[in-house]
C-alpha positions as CSV (number, residue, x, y, z in Angstrom):
1,M,93.7,91.9,80.9
2,A,95.8,92.9,78.0
3,F,99.0,91.1,77.7
4,G,101.6,93.7,77.0
5,S,99.5,95.4,74.3
6,D,99.0,99.1,73.7
7,P,95.9,101.3,73.8
8,T,93.1,101.3,71.2
9,P,92.4,104.3,69.0
10,A,89.8,105.6,71.4
11,Q,92.4,105.5,74.2
12,L,95.1,107.0,72.0
13,A,92.7,109.9,71.2
14,S,92.5,110.6,74.9
15,I,96.3,110.3,75.2
16,D,96.8,112.7,72.4
17,R,94.5,115.2,74.2
18,R,96.4,114.8,77.4
19,V,99.7,115.4,75.7
20,S,98.4,118.5,74.0
21,A,97.0,119.8,77.3
22,V,100.3,119.2,79.1
23,M,102.2,121.0,76.3
24,E,99.9,123.9,75.7
25,A,97.8,124.6,78.8
26,P,99.3,126.5,81.6
27,H,97.8,124.4,84.3
28,P,96.0,121.4,82.7
29,A,93.6,119.4,84.7
30,A,94.8,115.9,85.5
31,R,93.1,113.2,83.6
32,Q,93.2,109.4,83.4
33,V,93.0,107.1,80.4
34,G,89.8,105.1,80.9
35,H,90.1,101.4,81.8
36,R,88.0,98.5,80.6
37,R,87.5,95.4,82.6
38,R,91.0,94.2,82.0
39,R,94.1,96.2,82.7
40,W,95.9,97.6,79.6
41,G,99.5,97.4,78.8
42,M,102.0,100.3,79.2
43,V,100.6,103.6,78.0
44,L,103.0,106.0,76.3
45,L,102.4,109.7,76.2
46,A,102.6,110.3,72.4
47,A,101.3,108.1,69.6
48,A,104.6,108.6,67.8
49,A,106.4,106.9,70.7
50,L,104.4,103.8,70.1
51,V,105.5,103.2,66.6
52,V,107.4,99.9,65.9
53,L,109.2,100.5,62.6
54,V,108.7,97.6,60.2
55,G,111.9,96.8,58.3
56,A,112.0,95.7,54.7
57,G,110.5,92.3,54.3
58,T,108.9,92.3,57.7
59,S,105.2,91.4,57.7
60,L,102.6,92.6,60.2
61,F,101.9,88.9,61.0
62,S,105.5,88.5,62.3
63,L,105.0,91.2,64.9
64,Y,102.4,89.3,67.0
65,G,104.9,87.0,68.5
66,A,106.7,89.8,70.2
67,I,103.9,92.0,71.7
68,G,103.0,90.0,74.8
69,S,103.8,87.2,77.3
70,G,101.9,85.0,79.8
71,G,98.4,84.0,78.7
72,Y,98.7,86.1,75.5
73,R,101.8,84.1,74.4
74,V,100.0,80.8,75.0
75,A,97.0,82.1,73.0
76,W,99.2,83.2,70.1
77,D,101.3,80.1,70.0
78,R,98.3,77.8,70.1
79,S,96.1,80.0,67.8
80,T,94.7,78.9,64.5
81,K,96.3,80.9,61.8
82,L,93.6,82.2,59.4
83,G,94.9,85.0,57.1
84,L,91.4,86.1,56.1
85,S,91.5,89.6,54.5
86,Q,89.0,92.1,53.1
87,V,89.4,95.7,51.7
88,H,86.9,98.5,51.9
89,D,87.7,102.1,50.8
90,G,91.4,101.1,50.6
91,Y,91.6,99.9,54.2
92,R,92.6,96.2,54.5
93,V,91.5,94.3,57.6
94,T,93.1,90.9,58.1
95,L,92.0,88.4,60.6
96,E,95.4,86.8,61.2
97,A,94.6,84.3,63.9
98,A,92.2,83.2,66.6
99,Y,92.3,81.3,69.8
100,A,89.6,80.3,72.3
101,D,89.3,78.4,75.5
102,A,86.5,78.0,78.0
103,A,87.2,81.4,79.6
104,Q,88.3,83.7,76.8
105,T,88.7,84.1,73.1
106,M,91.5,86.1,71.4
107,L,91.6,87.5,67.8
108,A,94.6,89.0,66.1
109,I,93.6,91.7,63.6
110,S,95.9,93.6,61.3
111,I,94.8,96.9,59.7
112,Q,96.5,98.6,56.8
113,D,95.8,101.7,54.6
114,T,96.7,100.4,51.2
115,V,96.5,103.9,49.7
116,G,98.9,105.5,52.2
117,G,99.3,109.2,53.1
118,R,95.8,109.5,54.5
119,S,96.6,109.0,58.2
120,S,99.2,109.3,60.9
121,Q,98.0,106.0,62.4
122,V,95.3,103.4,61.9
123,G,93.8,101.1,64.5
124,F,91.0,98.8,65.7
125,Y,87.9,100.2,67.4
126,G,86.2,96.9,68.1
127,G,84.0,94.2,66.6
128,D,81.2,91.8,67.2
129,L,81.8,88.1,67.6
130,T,79.1,85.4,67.6
131,D,79.0,81.6,67.0
132,E,76.7,79.2,65.2
133,A,74.2,79.2,68.1
134,G,73.9,83.0,68.2
135,R,75.9,83.2,71.4
136,V,77.4,86.6,71.9
137,Y,81.1,86.8,72.9
138,T,81.3,89.9,75.1
139,T,84.3,92.2,74.6
140,L,86.8,92.2,77.5
141,S,89.7,94.3,76.2
142,G,92.1,94.8,73.4
143,G,95.2,96.6,72.3
144,S,96.6,98.4,69.2
145,T,100.2,98.7,68.3
146,P,101.2,100.9,65.3
147,A,103.6,99.4,62.9
148,D,103.9,102.6,60.9
149,S,101.7,105.5,60.0
150,S,99.4,103.4,57.8
151,S,99.3,100.0,59.5
152,S,98.9,98.4,62.9
153,V,98.7,95.0,64.7
154,N,95.7,94.6,67.1
155,T,94.4,92.1,69.6
156,A,90.8,91.7,70.8
157,W,89.8,89.6,73.8
158,F,86.2,88.3,74.4
159,E,84.6,86.4,77.2
160,T,83.7,82.9,76.0
161,P,80.1,82.3,77.0
162,G,78.8,79.2,78.9
163,D,80.4,79.7,82.3
164,G,83.3,77.4,81.4
165,A,81.2,74.7,79.8
166,L,81.8,75.5,76.1
167,S,84.4,73.5,74.2
168,G,84.9,71.7,70.9
169,N,84.6,72.9,67.3
170,H,82.4,75.9,66.5
171,H,81.6,78.2,63.6
172,F,82.2,81.9,64.2
173,V,81.2,85.2,62.6
174,F,83.3,88.3,63.3
175,N,82.1,91.7,62.1
176,V,84.2,94.9,62.2
177,P,81.8,97.8,61.6
178,D,84.6,100.5,61.3
179,V,88.3,101.2,61.8
180,G,90.0,104.2,63.4
181,V,92.1,106.6,61.3
182,R,94.2,109.2,63.0
183,Q,94.4,112.5,61.1
184,V,97.7,113.4,59.4
185,N,97.8,116.8,61.2
186,P,95.5,116.6,64.2
187,S,94.7,119.8,66.0
188,F,93.1,120.6,69.4
189,S,91.5,123.5,71.0
190,I,92.7,123.8,74.6
191,L,90.4,125.7,76.9
192,P,91.6,127.7,80.0
193,D,90.4,125.0,82.4
194,G,92.6,122.4,80.7
195,T,89.8,120.7,78.8
196,W,89.8,120.4,75.0
197,T,87.7,120.2,71.9
198,G,88.3,118.2,68.8
199,D,89.2,114.5,68.1
200,P,92.2,113.4,66.1
201,W,90.6,110.1,65.2
202,D,88.0,109.5,62.5
203,R,86.0,106.4,61.8
204,V,86.0,104.7,58.4
205,A,82.9,102.5,57.9
206,G,83.1,98.9,56.6
207,P,81.9,96.4,57.4
208,W,84.6,93.8,57.3
209,R,82.9,90.4,57.9
210,F,84.7,87.1,58.5
211,E,83.5,83.5,59.0
212,F,85.8,80.8,60.4
213,D,85.8,77.6,62.3
214,L,87.7,77.3,65.6
215,A,88.1,74.7,68.4
216,I,87.5,75.9,71.9
217,A,90.0,74.4,74.3
218,P,88.2,73.0,77.4
219,G,88.6,74.4,80.9
220,T,88.2,72.9,84.4
221,L,85.5,74.4,86.6
222,L,86.0,73.8,90.3
223,S,83.6,74.6,93.1
224,P,85.5,74.3,96.3
225,A,83.3,76.7,98.3
226,G,86.2,77.6,100.5
227,A,85.8,80.6,102.9
228,A,87.9,82.7,105.2
229,A,87.0,85.4,107.8
230,A,88.9,88.5,108.9
231,N,88.0,92.0,110.1
232,G,84.4,91.1,110.3
233,V,84.2,90.1,106.6
234,T,83.8,86.6,105.2
235,A,85.3,85.9,101.8
236,T,83.9,82.9,99.9
237,L,85.4,81.3,96.8
238,K,82.3,80.3,94.8
239,S,84.0,78.8,91.8
240,I,87.3,78.8,89.9
241,L,87.6,78.3,86.2
242,V,91.1,77.1,85.0
243,T,92.1,77.4,81.4
244,P,95.5,77.5,79.5
245,T,95.4,81.3,79.4
246,T,93.8,82.4,82.6
247,V,92.3,81.4,86.0
248,R,89.0,83.1,86.8
249,L,87.8,83.2,90.4
250,K,84.3,84.2,91.5
251,M,84.3,85.7,95.0
252,T,81.6,86.9,97.3
253,Y,82.0,88.9,100.5
254,A,79.7,89.1,103.5
255,G,79.8,91.7,106.2
256,L,81.1,94.6,104.1
257,P,80.6,98.0,105.6
258,D,78.2,100.4,103.8
259,G,79.3,103.2,101.6
260,A,81.3,101.6,98.8
261,G,79.8,100.8,95.4
262,S,82.4,98.2,94.5
263,W,85.2,96.2,96.2
264,T,88.5,95.0,94.8
265,A,90.7,92.4,96.4
266,I,94.5,92.8,96.6
267,A,95.0,89.1,95.9
268,T,97.6,86.5,95.3
269,V,96.9,83.2,93.5
270,L,99.2,80.2,94.0
271,H,99.0,76.9,92.2
272,D,101.4,74.2,93.4
273,G,103.5,77.0,94.8
274,K,103.7,78.9,91.5
275,R,102.3,82.5,91.6
276,L,99.8,83.3,88.9
277,A,99.7,87.1,88.8
278,V,96.3,88.8,89.1
279,G,95.6,90.9,86.0
280,S,92.1,92.2,86.6
281,S,89.0,92.5,88.8
282,M,85.4,93.0,87.8
283,G,82.7,93.7,90.4
284,G,79.9,91.3,90.6
285,P,76.2,92.1,91.3
286,G,76.0,94.9,93.8
287,A,79.1,95.5,96.0
288,A,79.2,92.0,97.5
289,G,81.4,90.2,95.0
290,E,83.9,90.3,92.2
291,V,85.5,88.2,89.5
292,I,89.3,88.0,89.7
293,S,91.3,86.9,86.6
294,T,95.0,86.0,86.3
295,V,97.3,87.0,83.4
296,M,98.2,83.4,82.8
297,G,96.7,80.0,83.3
298,T,97.7,76.3,83.4
299,D,96.9,73.2,81.5
300,N,96.4,71.1,84.6
301,A,94.1,72.3,87.4
302,S,95.1,69.4,89.7
303,G,97.2,70.2,92.8
304,S,97.2,72.6,95.7
305,W,95.6,76.1,95.4
306,V,96.0,79.1,97.7
307,I,94.0,82.3,97.3
308,R,95.2,85.0,99.6
309,I,93.6,88.4,99.9
310,D,95.7,90.9,101.9
311,E,93.3,93.8,101.6
312,L,89.9,94.7,100.3
313,V,89.6,98.2,98.8
314,G,86.1,99.7,98.5
315,D,85.4,102.7,96.2
316,G,82.5,105.0,97.0
317,P,81.3,108.6,96.8
318,Q,83.3,109.5,100.0
319,G,86.6,107.9,98.7
320,Q,88.3,104.6,99.5
321,T,87.6,102.2,102.3
322,R,90.4,99.8,103.0
323,L,90.0,96.6,105.1
324,A,93.0,94.7,106.1
325,G,93.1,90.9,105.9
326,P,94.4,88.4,105.4
327,W,91.8,86.1,104.0
328,E,93.4,82.8,102.9
329,I,91.6,80.0,101.2
330,R,93.3,76.7,100.6
331,F,92.1,73.6,98.8
332,V,93.5,70.7,96.7
333,A,92.0,69.9,93.3
334,P,92.0,66.2,92.3
């Protein structure tokens, strides 16, 4: 789930290629930008169209308050502002801020080419986050928004380990092994079938390493074990993790037909009558379950909950299988 953020350098490389193919190939093959677990923000066709011009006196830090809403906005407003900065080979990486709750952890990372003139864009490729116990925070998603040709603001989201049990103060280590640098004059070789060769993005090695302390906001883990049946399939809500930035539901399905490798629910989540938009789905073990996450959360898990699945969509080698519902699970949390 990215909250209104733009693609990473790796995705922008794919976008650049798609644009070139459209412009130069007679009949280019249709391609899609790859998705991670969370859905990305709006993808624009050209990197130049993503640029947010930074006026005189405007800092990269000030841009973070305007690049998202929902759970991202909560994370940014409640984040610990860090301002930790390191420079390697003229590229400055600044860990601006961090937020964590029992479901997910967000880092805000600015990148700047202090030399200038060496790139048409810079961006964040990813990093490794661990805590004092050696727990690994798995990458969920991220976004990169150019500020100009030599700087960008970036967000990285990680899954907080512990299945909702982790909270309190912790010591973190964040390592950025390299950054993405887009060539000043990138070129592509477009083949007759619409494919291409060449990559406009280079990697500049670091590492940039940061240590910091951060409090993890607690979540509420509920296990209502509600179930609903329709169309020969039983949907069971195994657990629901409620945090200030997201609600994460673990679902299992029994009675699914064969032939699909994964199933995705077309779902609606209501808390006390308020709709919490679903932002992503990740398949569970095999094809019999998934984890559904919303794009915003709540500070108070108490009250009435409704999880409604209007359709289950299965993807397999023979295409899609669509099962009509509805499956509706209701419960009240104390």
